[in-house]
N, C-alpha and C positions, 0 to 999 in steps of 0.2 A: 738772480736766476730763480725762476719759479720751480717749485716742486711739482713732482707728477702727482695729479690728483687720482685717487682710486675710482674705478668705474662705478657708479651707483647701482649699476644692474648685475654686477658681479654675483654669481651664485644663484641668479633667478632661473636658470635652466635646471639646476639641481632641485630646487623647491617645485618647480612645474612638473618634472618628471616624477618626483615623490608623490605629488598629488595624483598624477595619472596612473601610477602604479598602484596606489591605495584604491583608487575608483575601480581599476581593473580587478584587484583582489576581492573587492566587495561584490562586484558583478559575478565573479567566479563562484563565490560562496553561495549567492542567491541560485545560481544554476545548479550547483551540487545538491543544495536543500531540495529544489524541485524535483531533481533526478531521484533523489532518495525517497520522496514522497511518492513518486510515480512507481517506483520499484516496489515499495511497500503496498500500494493500492492493487497493484498487478498480483502480487503474492497473495493478498487477502481475497481477492476475487477468484483466483484460481482454486485456493483452499475450499472457498464456499462451493464453487461449482463441483469439485471432486467429492466434498462431503454430502452434497445434496444428492449426487447421482449414487453414492454408495448407500446412503440413507434410503433412497427410493427402492434400490434393488433389495434391501432388507425388508422394507414395508411390503413388497410384493412377494417375499419368500424366496427370492433368488440367492439370498445370502443369509447365513445365520446370525441372530442377535436382533437387539431392539434397534429400530431405525436411528434413533438419536445417539444411542451408544456407539453404533457403527459410524455415524457421521462425525462424533467426537474423536474417535480413534484416527479416522482418515485426516481430520483437521490436525491432530497433534503430529501426524507424521509429516505434515506439511509446514511444521513450526507456526502453528496458529492455534488460536483458542476458539472453541465453539461458544458463542455468546447467546445464541437462541436457536431453538429447534422445534418445529411444530408439525404436526401430522395432519394434513387436511384431505378434502375430497370425500365424496360419497363412500368410496370403498376403503379410504384411508391409505391410499398408495402414493399420495403427493406429499413430499417433505420439503419443507422450506427452512433454510438455515442462515444464520448470521455468524460471521467469523471476524477475528481481530488479530492483527499482526503488528508487533511492536516495530517502530521505526527508530530513528536516532532520538535521543531524549529531548531534542529542542521541538519535536513535532509529536502530535497526538497520535496514538495508534491508528493505523489504517483499518477500514472495515470493508467487509464484502458481504453480499446477499445473494442467495441463489434459491431456486425452486425447480425440483425435479420430480417427475413421476411419468406414467404412461400418458400417451396423447389422448386428448379428449375425442370422443366420437363425433362424427360429422353429424350436424343437425338434419 
């Protein structure tokens, strides 16, 4: 009487599903990384916009303080760092700022830039 031979493909489904689960986990990790980067970039851009607007208000005298100091204060309220600030224009009422927001350690800091000031006169 012959013995029962084990199936050579026994357990193949388990190995296949493990591979599929690992691939899905890797894909999910990449999606989460991109989502984190997107959120950090949005926060940096928002902080730059608000900082530039506040700095421009200070440059026009609508708010007390130096334009760059005001912009730095507003950036810090948004959990961002002001990495650059310049005052431009003939009247000195245009403020251009750069901000940085930390993301997760695997990604570099997100940056944002904005420029604000009074509208230019029509030619």
